[in-house]
C-alpha positions as a LaTeX table, in Angstrom:
\begin{tabular}{lrrr}
\hline
Residue & $x$ (\AA) & $y$ (\AA) & $z$ (\AA) \\
\hline
Unk1 & $-105.14$ & 90.29 & $-186.33$ \\
Unk2 & $-106.89$ & 93.39 & $-186.05$ \\
Unk3 & $-109.14$ & 94.68 & $-188.99$ \\
Unk4 & $-109.35$ & 98.11 & $-190.59$ \\
Unk5 & $-113.04$ & 99.66 & $-189.83$ \\
Unk6 & $-113.24$ & 102.48 & $-192.40$ \\
Unk7 & $-110.79$ & 104.06 & $-195.96$ \\
Unk8 & $-109.75$ & 107.21 & $-196.37$ \\
Unk9 & $-112.92$ & 108.89 & $-197.66$ \\
Unk10 & $-114.96$ & 108.08 & $-194.40$ \\
Unk11 & $-112.41$ & 107.94 & $-192.09$ \\
Unk12 & $-112.38$ & 111.51 & $-190.22$ \\
Unk13 & $-116.41$ & 111.65 & $-190.20$ \\
Unk14 & $-116.48$ & 108.44 & $-188.56$ \\
Unk15 & $-113.98$ & 109.55 & $-186.13$ \\
Unk16 & $-116.09$ & 112.75 & $-185.55$ \\
Unk17 & $-119.50$ & 110.53 & $-184.67$ \\
Unk18 & $-117.17$ & 108.03 & $-182.19$ \\
Unk19 & $-115.95$ & 110.76 & $-180.86$ \\
Unk20 & $-119.14$ & 113.11 & $-180.17$ \\
Unk21 & $-120.94$ & 110.38 & $-178.74$ \\
Unk22 & $-118.80$ & 108.51 & $-176.85$ \\
Unk23 & $-116.27$ & 111.45 & $-175.65$ \\
Unk24 & $-119.03$ & 112.16 & $-172.37$ \\
Unk25 & $-118.28$ & 109.06 & $-170.97$ \\
Unk26 & $-114.04$ & 109.64 & $-170.41$ \\
Unk27 & $-113.89$ & 113.45 & $-169.57$ \\
Unk28 & $-111.54$ & 113.60 & $-166.16$ \\
Unk29 & $-114.30$ & 115.01 & $-164.16$ \\
Unk30 & $-116.11$ & 111.67 & $-165.07$ \\
Unk31 & $-112.36$ & 109.56 & $-164.80$ \\
Unk32 & $-111.70$ & 111.18 & $-161.19$ \\
Unk33 & $-114.97$ & 109.53 & $-159.43$ \\
Unk34 & $-113.09$ & 106.02 & $-160.40$ \\
Unk35 & $-110.58$ & 106.55 & $-158.55$ \\
Unk36 & $-111.90$ & 104.79 & $-154.81$ \\
Unk37 & $-113.39$ & 102.13 & $-156.58$ \\
Unk38 & $-110.35$ & 101.17 & $-158.59$ \\
Unk39 & $-107.96$ & 101.35 & $-155.52$ \\
Unk40 & $-110.51$ & 99.20 & $-154.00$ \\
Unk41 & $-109.87$ & 96.60 & $-156.47$ \\
Unk42 & $-106.60$ & 96.54 & $-156.75$ \\
Unk43 & $-106.54$ & 96.53 & $-152.90$ \\
Unk44 & $-108.01$ & 93.17 & $-153.16$ \\
Unk45 & $-105.32$ & 92.46 & $-155.74$ \\
Unk46 & $-102.55$ & 92.80 & $-153.16$ \\
Unk47 & $-104.32$ & 91.42 & $-150.32$ \\
Unk48 & $-104.72$ & 88.21 & $-151.77$ \\
Unk49 & $-101.10$ & 88.25 & $-153.19$ \\
Unk50 & $-99.79$ & 89.22 & $-149.92$ \\
Unk51 & $-101.59$ & 86.02 & $-148.67$ \\
Unk52 & $-100.28$ & 84.00 & $-150.32$ \\
Unk53 & $-96.46$ & 84.97 & $-150.51$ \\
Unk54 & $-93.92$ & 85.17 & $-153.04$ \\
Unk55 & $-93.57$ & 84.68 & $-156.16$ \\
Unk56 & $-96.66$ & 86.06 & $-157.95$ \\
Unk57 & $-96.98$ & 87.07 & $-161.74$ \\
Unk58 & $-97.17$ & 90.90 & $-162.19$ \\
Unk59 & $-99.22$ & 89.83 & $-165.44$ \\
Unk60 & $-101.89$ & 87.51 & $-164.20$ \\
Unk61 & $-101.69$ & 88.64 & $-160.39$ \\
Unk62 & $-102.42$ & 92.37 & $-160.31$ \\
Unk63 & $-102.23$ & 93.68 & $-164.03$ \\
Unk64 & $-104.57$ & 92.10 & $-166.28$ \\
Unk65 & $-107.33$ & 91.53 & $-163.50$ \\
Unk66 & $-106.87$ & 95.51 & $-162.78$ \\
Unk67 & $-107.07$ & 96.12 & $-166.03$ \\
Unk68 & $-109.80$ & 94.49 & $-167.44$ \\
Unk69 & $-112.06$ & 94.71 & $-164.14$ \\
Unk70 & $-112.04$ & 98.91 & $-164.67$ \\
Unk71 & $-112.48$ & 98.86 & $-168.20$ \\
Unk72 & $-115.06$ & 96.27 & $-167.88$ \\
Unk73 & $-116.89$ & 98.14 & $-165.32$ \\
Unk74 & $-116.38$ & 101.88 & $-166.97$ \\
Unk75 & $-118.23$ & 99.81 & $-169.82$ \\
Unk76 & $-121.27$ & 98.25 & $-167.76$ \\
Unk77 & $-120.01$ & 94.99 & $-169.61$ \\
Unk78 & $-122.27$ & 91.88 & $-168.06$ \\
Unk79 & $-120.61$ & 89.41 & $-166.07$ \\
Unk80 & $-121.17$ & 86.55 & $-168.40$ \\
Unk81 & $-119.17$ & 88.17 & $-171.49$ \\
Unk82 & $-116.15$ & 89.61 & $-169.24$ \\
Unk83 & $-114.38$ & 86.27 & $-169.55$ \\
Unk84 & $-114.94$ & 85.87 & $-173.52$ \\
Unk85 & $-113.86$ & 89.84 & $-173.83$ \\
Unk86 & $-110.57$ & 89.17 & $-172.54$ \\
Unk87 & $-109.73$ & 85.77 & $-174.70$ \\
Unk88 & $-111.34$ & 88.30 & $-177.93$ \\
Unk89 & $-108.55$ & 90.81 & $-177.21$ \\
Unk90 & $-106.04$ & 88.33 & $-177.02$ \\
Unk91 & $-106.91$ & 86.87 & $-180.20$ \\
Unk92 & $-107.32$ & 89.33 & $-181.92$ \\
Unk93 & $-103.52$ & 90.58 & $-181.00$ \\
Unk94 & $-102.46$ & 87.18 & $-181.84$ \\
Unk95 & $-100.57$ & 86.16 & $-184.97$ \\
Unk96 & $-102.85$ & 83.44 & $-187.22$ \\
Unk97 & $-105.73$ & 83.77 & $-184.73$ \\
Unk98 & $-107.97$ & 86.04 & $-187.25$ \\
Unk99 & $-110.62$ & 83.84 & $-187.94$ \\
Unk100 & $-110.78$ & 82.84 & $-183.85$ \\
Unk101 & $-110.90$ & 86.87 & $-183.49$ \\
Unk102 & $-113.74$ & 87.54 & $-185.88$ \\
Unk103 & $-115.76$ & 84.63 & $-184.55$ \\
Unk104 & $-115.17$ & 86.11 & $-180.98$ \\
Unk105 & $-116.28$ & 89.53 & $-181.71$ \\
Unk106 & $-119.40$ & 88.31 & $-183.63$ \\
Unk107 & $-120.60$ & 86.49 & $-180.63$ \\
Unk108 & $-119.47$ & 89.64 & $-178.21$ \\
Unk109 & $-121.14$ & 91.81 & $-180.60$ \\
Unk110 & $-124.46$ & 90.37 & $-180.47$ \\
Unk111 & $-124.27$ & 89.97 & $-176.44$ \\
Unk112 & $-123.64$ & 93.60 & $-176.20$ \\
Unk113 & $-126.75$ & 94.16 & $-178.54$ \\
Unk114 & $-128.88$ & 92.14 & $-176.16$ \\
Unk115 & $-127.46$ & 94.26 & $-173.38$ \\
Unk116 & $-128.36$ & 97.50 & $-174.50$ \\
Unk117 & $-132.08$ & 96.05 & $-175.80$ \\
Unk118 & $-132.21$ & 95.00 & $-172.32$ \\
Unk119 & $-131.54$ & 98.33 & $-170.79$ \\
Unk120 & $-134.00$ & 99.76 & $-173.01$ \\
Unk121 & $-136.68$ & 97.44 & $-172.26$ \\
Unk122 & $-136.58$ & 97.75 & $-168.38$ \\
Unk123 & $-136.80$ & 100.12 & $-165.77$ \\
Unk124 & $-133.31$ & 101.11 & $-165.37$ \\
Unk125 & $-131.65$ & 102.90 & $-162.76$ \\
Unk126 & $-129.10$ & 105.35 & $-164.39$ \\
Unk127 & $-128.06$ & 106.83 & $-160.83$ \\
Unk128 & $-126.85$ & 103.48 & $-159.92$ \\
Unk129 & $-125.92$ & 102.81 & $-163.47$ \\
Unk130 & $-123.23$ & 105.13 & $-164.48$ \\
Unk131 & $-121.62$ & 102.79 & $-167.01$ \\
Unk132 & $-121.00$ & 103.94 & $-171.15$ \\
Unk133 & $-123.67$ & 100.89 & $-171.57$ \\
Unk134 & $-126.24$ & 102.33 & $-169.76$ \\
Unk135 & $-125.70$ & 105.79 & $-171.13$ \\
Unk136 & $-125.68$ & 104.86 & $-174.88$ \\
Unk137 & $-129.26$ & 102.94 & $-174.49$ \\
Unk138 & $-130.95$ & 105.40 & $-172.96$ \\
Unk139 & $-129.17$ & 108.68 & $-174.89$ \\
Unk140 & $-131.32$ & 110.43 & $-177.06$ \\
Unk141 & $-129.05$ & 110.48 & $-180.17$ \\
Unk142 & $-128.78$ & 112.95 & $-182.76$ \\
Unk143 & $-127.59$ & 113.28 & $-185.92$ \\
Unk144 & $-124.02$ & 113.61 & $-185.40$ \\
Unk145 & $-124.12$ & 110.45 & $-182.77$ \\
Unk146 & $-123.30$ & 106.66 & $-183.47$ \\
Unk147 & $-126.23$ & 104.80 & $-185.14$ \\
Unk148 & $-127.95$ & 102.07 & $-182.99$ \\
Unk149 & $-126.49$ & 99.37 & $-185.28$ \\
Unk150 & $-123.26$ & 100.47 & $-184.47$ \\
Unk151 & $-123.08$ & 101.07 & $-180.67$ \\
Unk152 & $-121.97$ & 97.70 & $-180.20$ \\
Unk153 & $-118.63$ & 97.65 & $-182.71$ \\
Unk154 & $-117.78$ & 101.08 & $-181.08$ \\
Unk155 & $-118.11$ & 99.58 & $-177.19$ \\
Unk156 & $-115.65$ & 96.31 & $-178.14$ \\
Unk157 & $-113.17$ & 98.81 & $-180.07$ \\
Unk158 & $-112.99$ & 101.07 & $-176.58$ \\
Unk159 & $-111.82$ & 97.93 & $-175.02$ \\
Unk160 & $-109.74$ & 96.80 & $-177.19$ \\
Unk161 & $-107.86$ & 99.84 & $-177.19$ \\
Unk162 & $-108.22$ & 100.32 & $-173.46$ \\
Unk163 & $-107.78$ & 96.56 & $-171.73$ \\
Unk164 & $-104.05$ & 94.82 & $-172.92$ \\
Unk165 & $-102.63$ & 98.36 & $-173.88$ \\
Unk166 & $-102.98$ & 99.74 & $-170.41$ \\
Unk167 & $-102.18$ & 95.90 & $-169.07$ \\
Unk168 & $-98.93$ & 95.58 & $-170.65$ \\
Unk169 & $-97.72$ & 98.95 & $-169.35$ \\
Unk170 & $-98.30$ & 98.19 & $-165.65$ \\
Unk171 & $-96.19$ & 95.22 & $-166.38$ \\
Unk172 & $-93.30$ & 96.39 & $-168.57$ \\
Unk173 & $-93.31$ & 99.15 & $-166.56$ \\
Unk174 & $-92.44$ & 97.27 & $-163.54$ \\
Unk175 & $-90.15$ & 95.60 & $-165.25$ \\
Unk176 & $-88.15$ & 99.15 & $-166.01$ \\
Unk177 & $-88.72$ & 100.09 & $-162.56$ \\
Unk178 & $-87.14$ & 96.87 & $-160.70$ \\
Unk179 & $-84.50$ & 97.03 & $-163.48$ \\
Unk180 & $-83.70$ & 100.20 & $-161.97$ \\
Unk181 & $-83.57$ & 100.15 & $-157.75$ \\
Unk182 & $-82.48$ & 103.50 & $-157.26$ \\
Unk183 & $-85.50$ & 104.95 & $-158.87$ \\
Unk184 & $-87.48$ & 101.76 & $-157.57$ \\
Unk185 & $-86.62$ & 103.08 & $-154.25$ \\
Unk186 & $-87.18$ & 106.27 & $-154.53$ \\
Unk187 & $-90.63$ & 106.30 & $-156.03$ \\
Unk188 & $-91.43$ & 104.08 & $-152.84$ \\
Unk189 & $-90.10$ & 106.58 & $-150.12$ \\
Unk190 & $-91.56$ & 109.13 & $-151.95$ \\
Unk191 & $-95.24$ & 109.16 & $-152.91$ \\
Unk192 & $-95.16$ & 112.56 & $-155.04$ \\
Unk193 & $-92.83$ & 110.75 & $-157.36$ \\
Unk194 & $-95.91$ & 108.55 & $-158.65$ \\
Unk195 & $-97.49$ & 110.97 & $-161.57$ \\
Unk196 & $-93.62$ & 111.41 & $-163.34$ \\
Unk197 & $-93.73$ & 107.61 & $-162.96$ \\
Unk198 & $-96.67$ & 107.22 & $-164.64$ \\
Unk199 & $-95.37$ & 109.49 & $-167.65$ \\
Unk200 & $-92.12$ & 107.82 & $-168.38$ \\
Unk201 & $-94.12$ & 104.45 & $-168.38$ \\
Unk202 & $-96.30$ & 105.94 & $-170.70$ \\
Unk203 & $-93.42$ & 107.80 & $-172.86$ \\
Unk204 & $-90.49$ & 105.00 & $-172.58$ \\
Unk205 & $-92.00$ & 101.46 & $-171.04$ \\
Unk206 & $-93.91$ & 100.82 & $-174.36$ \\
Unk207 & $-94.53$ & 96.96 & $-174.95$ \\
Unk208 & $-94.21$ & 97.08 & $-178.44$ \\
Unk209 & $-97.36$ & 97.61 & $-181.21$ \\
Unk210 & $-96.57$ & 101.88 & $-180.95$ \\
Unk211 & $-97.33$ & 102.27 & $-183.72$ \\
Unk212 & $-101.17$ & 103.38 & $-185.73$ \\
Unk213 & $-102.56$ & 103.13 & $-188.81$ \\
Unk214 & $-103.61$ & 106.83 & $-190.35$ \\
Unk215 & $-104.76$ & 107.60 & $-193.43$ \\
Unk216 & $-103.08$ & 111.00 & $-195.48$ \\
Unk217 & $-105.84$ & 113.65 & $-196.00$ \\
Unk218 & $-103.55$ & 115.72 & $-197.94$ \\
Unk219 & $-100.43$ & 116.18 & $-200.01$ \\
Unk220 & $-97.60$ & 115.78 & $-197.75$ \\
Unk221 & $-93.85$ & 116.41 & $-198.00$ \\
Unk222 & $-91.65$ & 114.53 & $-195.19$ \\
Unk223 & $-88.00$ & 114.76 & $-196.22$ \\
Unk224 & $-87.40$ & 113.20 & $-199.53$ \\
Unk225 & $-91.21$ & 111.06 & $-198.88$ \\
Unk226 & $-94.14$ & 112.62 & $-200.82$ \\
Unk227 & $-97.18$ & 111.32 & $-199.29$ \\
Unk228 & $-99.82$ & 111.81 & $-201.00$ \\
Unk229 & $-103.98$ & 112.34 & $-200.09$ \\
Unk230 & $-105.57$ & 108.43 & $-199.65$ \\
Unk231 & $-102.34$ & 107.02 & $-198.76$ \\
Unk232 & $-102.15$ & 104.94 & $-195.68$ \\
Unk233 & $-99.12$ & 105.37 & $-193.52$ \\
Unk234 & $-98.18$ & 103.67 & $-190.04$ \\
Unk235 & $-97.08$ & 106.53 & $-187.34$ \\
Unk236 & $-94.65$ & 105.39 & $-184.73$ \\
Unk237 & $-94.78$ & 106.20 & $-180.90$ \\
Unk238 & $-91.97$ & 104.52 & $-180.13$ \\
Unk239 & $-89.65$ & 106.62 & $-182.51$ \\
Unk240 & $-91.24$ & 109.72 & $-181.50$ \\
Unk241 & $-91.17$ & 109.24 & $-177.73$ \\
Unk242 & $-87.56$ & 109.15 & $-178.03$ \\
Unk243 & $-86.76$ & 111.88 & $-180.41$ \\
Unk244 & $-82.90$ & 113.43 & $-178.94$ \\
Unk245 & $-84.15$ & 116.87 & $-180.44$ \\
Unk246 & $-87.43$ & 116.85 & $-177.80$ \\
Unk247 & $-86.04$ & 114.75 & $-174.91$ \\
Unk248 & $-82.20$ & 114.80 & $-173.18$ \\
Unk249 & $-80.51$ & 111.12 & $-173.28$ \\
Unk250 & $-84.24$ & 110.56 & $-174.97$ \\
Unk251 & $-83.34$ & 106.45 & $-174.26$ \\
Unk252 & $-82.97$ & 106.40 & $-170.67$ \\
Unk253 & $-85.78$ & 106.00 & $-168.13$ \\
Unk254 & $-86.03$ & 108.57 & $-165.85$ \\
Unk255 & $-89.29$ & 108.91 & $-163.28$ \\
Unk256 & $-88.16$ & 112.52 & $-162.57$ \\
Unk257 & $-87.80$ & 113.59 & $-165.88$ \\
Unk258 & $-89.57$ & 117.23 & $-166.45$ \\
Unk259 & $-90.59$ & 118.78 & $-169.12$ \\
Unk260 & $-91.94$ & 115.24 & $-170.63$ \\
Unk261 & $-94.25$ & 116.40 & $-173.76$ \\
Unk262 & $-94.89$ & 112.26 & $-174.73$ \\
Unk263 & $-97.45$ & 111.70 & $-177.31$ \\
Unk264 & $-98.40$ & 108.49 & $-176.11$ \\
Unk265 & $-102.01$ & 109.33 & $-176.53$ \\
Unk266 & $-101.84$ & 110.65 & $-179.99$ \\
Unk267 & $-102.45$ & 114.59 & $-180.08$ \\
Unk268 & $-104.87$ & 117.14 & $-181.59$ \\
Unk269 & $-108.35$ & 115.64 & $-182.34$ \\
Unk270 & $-107.00$ & 112.09 & $-182.66$ \\
Unk271 & $-106.16$ & 112.12 & $-178.70$ \\
Unk272 & $-106.97$ & 109.43 & $-176.72$ \\
Unk273 & $-110.42$ & 109.38 & $-175.21$ \\
Unk274 & $-109.77$ & 107.29 & $-172.18$ \\
Unk275 & $-105.98$ & 109.21 & $-171.47$ \\
Unk276 & $-107.14$ & 110.05 & $-168.21$ \\
Unk277 & $-108.48$ & 106.54 & $-167.15$ \\
Unk278 & $-105.18$ & 104.72 & $-168.42$ \\
Unk279 & $-103.07$ & 107.71 & $-166.26$ \\
Unk280 & $-105.51$ & 106.67 & $-163.10$ \\
Unk281 & $-104.77$ & 103.13 & $-163.56$ \\
Unk282 & $-101.55$ & 103.21 & $-164.14$ \\
Unk283 & $-101.00$ & 105.67 & $-160.69$ \\
Unk284 & $-103.11$ & 103.15 & $-158.44$ \\
Unk285 & $-101.17$ & 100.56 & $-159.81$ \\
Unk286 & $-97.70$ & 101.64 & $-158.87$ \\
Unk287 & $-98.66$ & 103.43 & $-155.69$ \\
Unk288 & $-100.08$ & 99.89 & $-154.57$ \\
Unk289 & $-97.29$ & 97.95 & $-155.95$ \\
Unk290 & $-94.51$ & 99.79 & $-153.36$ \\
Unk291 & $-97.06$ & 98.11 & $-150.47$ \\
Unk292 & $-94.44$ & 94.66 & $-151.42$ \\
Unk293 & $-91.15$ & 95.12 & $-149.74$ \\
Unk294 & $-88.18$ & 95.10 & $-150.96$ \\
Unk295 & $-89.87$ & 93.91 & $-154.04$ \\
Unk296 & $-87.14$ & 92.76 & $-157.01$ \\
Unk297 & $-87.98$ & 90.43 & $-159.88$ \\
Unk298 & $-87.60$ & 86.90 & $-159.36$ \\
Unk299 & $-84.43$ & 85.02 & $-160.79$ \\
Unk300 & $-84.21$ & 81.32 & $-159.85$ \\
Unk301 & $-84.31$ & 78.87 & $-162.39$ \\
Unk302 & $-87.24$ & 78.89 & $-164.93$ \\
Unk303 & $-88.21$ & 82.19 & $-163.51$ \\
Unk304 & $-87.28$ & 84.48 & $-166.35$ \\
Unk305 & $-89.92$ & 86.95 & $-167.80$ \\
Unk306 & $-91.57$ & 85.52 & $-170.68$ \\
Unk307 & $-91.48$ & 87.96 & $-173.84$ \\
Unk308 & $-95.12$ & 87.32 & $-175.88$ \\
Unk309 & $-93.80$ & 87.11 & $-179.13$ \\
Unk310 & $-97.08$ & 85.58 & $-179.76$ \\
Unk311 & $-99.01$ & 89.16 & $-180.06$ \\
Unk312 & $-98.51$ & 91.93 & $-182.38$ \\
Unk313 & $-98.21$ & 94.33 & $-178.98$ \\
Unk314 & $-95.42$ & 92.22 & $-178.27$ \\
Unk315 & $-95.26$ & 92.91 & $-173.83$ \\
Unk316 & $-94.61$ & 89.85 & $-171.72$ \\
Unk317 & $-96.54$ & 86.98 & $-170.38$ \\
Unk318 & $-95.47$ & 86.50 & $-167.34$ \\
Unk319 & $-93.49$ & 88.99 & $-164.97$ \\
Unk320 & $-92.75$ & 86.81 & $-161.95$ \\
Unk321 & $-91.61$ & 89.01 & $-158.95$ \\
Unk322 & $-90.58$ & 88.19 & $-155.36$ \\
Unk323 & $-90.73$ & 90.51 & $-151.75$ \\
Unk324 & $-89.29$ & 90.59 & $-148.18$ \\
Unk325 & $-92.10$ & 88.59 & $-146.11$ \\
Unk326 & $-92.87$ & 89.40 & $-142.20$ \\
Unk327 & $-91.74$ & 86.19 & $-141.56$ \\
Unk328 & $-88.29$ & 87.02 & $-143.36$ \\
Unk329 & $-87.65$ & 90.26 & $-140.80$ \\
Unk330 & $-86.43$ & 88.57 & $-138.22$ \\
Unk331 & $-83.51$ & 86.80 & $-139.74$ \\
Unk332 & $-82.57$ & 89.53 & $-141.64$ \\
Unk333 & $-81.91$ & 91.11 & $-138.79$ \\
Unk334 & $-79.84$ & 88.10 & $-136.80$ \\
Unk335 & $-82.77$ & 86.89 & $-134.70$ \\
Unk336 & $-83.78$ & 83.28 & $-134.74$ \\
Unk337 & $-86.18$ & 82.41 & $-136.76$ \\
Unk338 & $-89.69$ & 82.53 & $-135.57$ \\
\hline
\end{tabular}
């Protein structure tokens, strides 16, 4: 399970220092430069799946390898730690694995600390390494920045926030789209619909865990309830993003929805630092997914989507899909088989 990292008294100050230290590494301009490498990474995954032939598991074959690879590259996670990073992320989200998650986090904290020290000790070339880890190791810290002993925890928290959350939406978004063949065909035929599809996935295709804890910083009256300063409250993104007072036909999934003022990334000073990166990954994912001809959820015995009941954040453990292969084309047109 995920654990609290602060309290009412220090939440705002700790958030300010983290954001001050990390925000420069997640700007829209910096994120845009990641598109070619993200497209190349996903192209390799798509080629492997096309070569292997159907069915494929959207979770294991596409979404999770893409999301893990991108966030590890952005952070600069050493190769020998990447497997443990995803293992820790899974344990942190699963019921009954708090001790295992804590053990893995301690190991990873030590590994990231070692990587930071190694970067500082070497003649590190920043022109060839634009990662967060290299930036944090070599930056001159000010009084508002995180201390050296806080950097490893910050890196781990960014990974936890930016890996499974994005991958799960890729998978769930695929499921939503394939359940609506008209919208899926429209997306395949018109690439200009991809940005709208990304926003609607962020709004509505939320596997679970679309909630966030916050401490009230002042007394607040909400209808019949009274919230006191210092109270721990839980905010539900799913509820807000289905508000009929804001969205027409709020429960309907519509990739042409405009406007779409969802709050999947929060709001104000707590707006998600990785919003641009998540949008980039989802955009690349959806664009690449359209390369599979007549893609559909596999419907054979034992091929049902597998719900991730073990995760507090929900989602799917498996989503098998199939598609029309080149070898099937002649038979579809009535020609003899090759």
